[in-house]
Each structure stands twice: as structure tokens, then as C-alpha cells.
VEXDREN-2710 file (C-alpha; in Angstrom, 1 decimal):
% VEXDREN-2710
k/r/px/py/pz
1/UNK/-20.4/0.2/38.0
2/UNK/-24.0/1.6/38.3
3/UNK/-25.6/1.7/34.8
4/UNK/-29.2/2.6/35.2
5/UNK/-31.4/2.8/32.2
6/UNK/-32.5/6.4/30.9
7/UNK/-36.0/6.9/31.8
8/UNK/-36.8/8.0/28.1
9/UNK/-36.1/6.7/24.6
10/UNK/-32.3/7.0/25.2
11/UNK/-32.6/3.7/26.8
12/UNK/-32.8/2.0/23.4
13/UNK/-29.9/3.8/21.7
14/UNK/-27.2/1.2/20.9
15/UNK/-23.8/1.1/22.6
16/UNK/-22.2/-0.1/25.9
17/UNK/-19.5/1.3/28.3
18/UNK/-16.1/0.6/26.8
19/UNK/-15.0/-1.8/29.8
20/UNK/-11.7/-2.9/28.1
21/UNK/-11.0/1.0/27.5
22/UNK/-11.5/1.5/31.2
23/UNK/-9.3/-1.1/32.3
24/UNK/-6.6/0.1/29.9
25/UNK/-6.9/3.5/31.2
26/UNK/-6.6/2.3/34.8
27/UNK/-3.4/0.3/33.9
28/UNK/-1.9/3.2/32.4
29/UNK/-2.6/5.4/35.5
30/UNK/-1.1/2.9/37.6
31/UNK/2.1/2.7/35.6
32/UNK/2.1/6.5/35.8
33/UNK/1.8/6.5/39.5
34/UNK/4.6/3.9/39.7
35/UNK/7.1/5.6/37.4
36/UNK/6.2/9.2/38.6
37/UNK/4.8/12.0/36.3
38/UNK/8.1/14.1/36.7
39/UNK/10.1/11.1/35.2
40/UNK/7.6/10.8/32.6
41/UNK/7.8/14.5/31.5
42/UNK/11.7/14.5/31.8
43/UNK/12.2/11.5/29.7
44/UNK/9.6/12.7/26.9
45/UNK/11.3/16.3/27.0
46/UNK/14.7/14.5/26.8
47/UNK/13.7/12.4/23.7
48/UNK/11.7/15.1/21.9
49/UNK/14.6/17.7/22.3
50/UNK/17.1/15.1/21.0
51/UNK/14.8/14.1/18.1
52/UNK/14.3/17.7/17.2
53/UNK/18.0/18.7/17.3
54/UNK/18.8/15.5/15.3
55/UNK/16.3/16.4/12.6
56/UNK/17.4/20.0/12.2
57/UNK/21.1/18.7/12.1
58/UNK/20.0/16.6/9.2
59/UNK/18.2/19.4/7.2
60/UNK/14.6/18.7/8.2
61/UNK/12.4/21.7/9.0
62/UNK/10.4/21.5/12.3
63/UNK/6.7/22.6/12.2
64/UNK/6.8/24.3/15.5
65/UNK/9.5/26.1/17.7
66/UNK/11.1/24.7/20.8
67/UNK/12.0/27.8/22.8
68/UNK/12.4/27.7/26.3
69/UNK/9.4/26.5/27.8
70/UNK/7.7/26.2/24.6
71/UNK/7.8/22.4/23.9
72/UNK/5.7/19.4/23.0
73/UNK/6.3/15.7/23.2
74/UNK/5.0/15.5/19.6
75/UNK/7.5/16.7/17.1
76/UNK/6.2/17.3/13.5
77/UNK/8.7/17.8/10.6
78/UNK/8.9/18.0/6.9
79/UNK/11.7/18.2/4.1
80/UNK/12.2/20.2/1.1
81/UNK/13.7/17.2/-0.7
82/UNK/11.6/14.3/0.3
83/UNK/7.8/14.3/0.5
84/UNK/6.3/13.5/3.8
85/UNK/4.4/10.6/2.7
86/UNK/7.4/8.9/1.3
87/UNK/9.3/9.4/4.7
88/UNK/6.5/7.8/6.6
89/UNK/6.5/4.6/4.5
90/UNK/10.4/4.6/4.7
91/UNK/10.2/4.9/8.5
92/UNK/7.3/2.2/8.6
93/UNK/9.5/-0.2/6.7
94/UNK/12.4/0.2/9.2
95/UNK/9.8/-0.6/12.1
96/UNK/9.5/3.1/13.1
97/UNK/6.0/4.3/14.1
98/UNK/5.0/7.7/12.9
99/UNK/2.1/9.3/11.3
100/UNK/1.3/11.5/8.5
101/UNK/-0.7/14.6/9.6
102/UNK/-1.5/17.5/7.4
103/UNK/1.5/17.1/5.1
104/UNK/3.9/16.6/8.0
105/UNK/5.7/13.7/9.5
106/UNK/4.5/13.3/13.3
107/UNK/6.6/11.7/15.8
108/UNK/5.4/11.1/19.3
109/UNK/8.2/9.7/21.7
110/UNK/6.9/8.5/24.9
111/UNK/8.6/7.7/28.4
112/UNK/8.9/4.1/27.5
113/UNK/11.1/4.9/24.2
114/UNK/14.8/5.2/24.4
115/UNK/17.8/6.4/22.4
116/UNK/17.9/3.4/20.5
117/UNK/14.5/4.0/19.1
118/UNK/15.5/7.6/18.0
119/UNK/18.9/6.1/16.5
120/UNK/16.6/3.7/14.6
121/UNK/14.5/6.6/13.1
122/UNK/17.5/8.6/12.3
123/UNK/19.2/5.7/10.4
124/UNK/16.1/5.3/8.3
125/UNK/15.8/8.8/7.1
126/UNK/17.4/9.8/3.9
END
């Protein structure tokens, strides 16, 4: 890496290149190249579709449509009966990693997740 100093006062600004982050990014890109982006996309689509259908079947409300080509690997949802913050705590207690975003439960399945992960999420929901 070439890290020349700035010719002006910016050379005294604190900070350093995030070498750990660069190494992590390189490792992730290697994994994607090995697995193949088509397989990654197919797995994320499968999981997020299964998640969305399972949530709707259980009476939860999706925050965004999933019509045709309109889909995302992120599925956000809410419930009329259960506060989202309580759902997030309940899922965390069951070992399911989700987040609370703008009053919605946000789930981001990735290509390394599988059906068992979704089954654990569904089992933890009231």
C-alpha cells in the first residue's frame, strides 16, 4: 500500500487505514468468488421469500411488497398484537439475530443461513 502524507495540514489528522477491514473485505470477496454470486442471490431470495411467506401466514405485516422482481434480502415486519421491541428481545433470547429499525423487526438472511435458522425464528415468534 502506498500511504503518502498529505502536503498540507491534513497530514496531522488522526486516523489510519482500516487494515483489518480491508483484510475482511478481501476474504468476503474470495468467498463470493468461490461460491458464485448467482448461488448467493438464489439462496438469499429463497430464504427471504420463505421468511416473508411464513410471517404473513402467521399474521405479521410486511413493511414492503415482494411482487415479481420487487424483492430484497432484507425483510422487515411488524405485528398488531406484539410490539416490535418485544419481538426483537424474544428473538434475541432464542439466539436469532435481528434488529429494530424504525419500529420494525428487520431480518437479513444471508447465503450462509439455512432453513433451520428460519425454523428457529418462526418457533420463537408468538
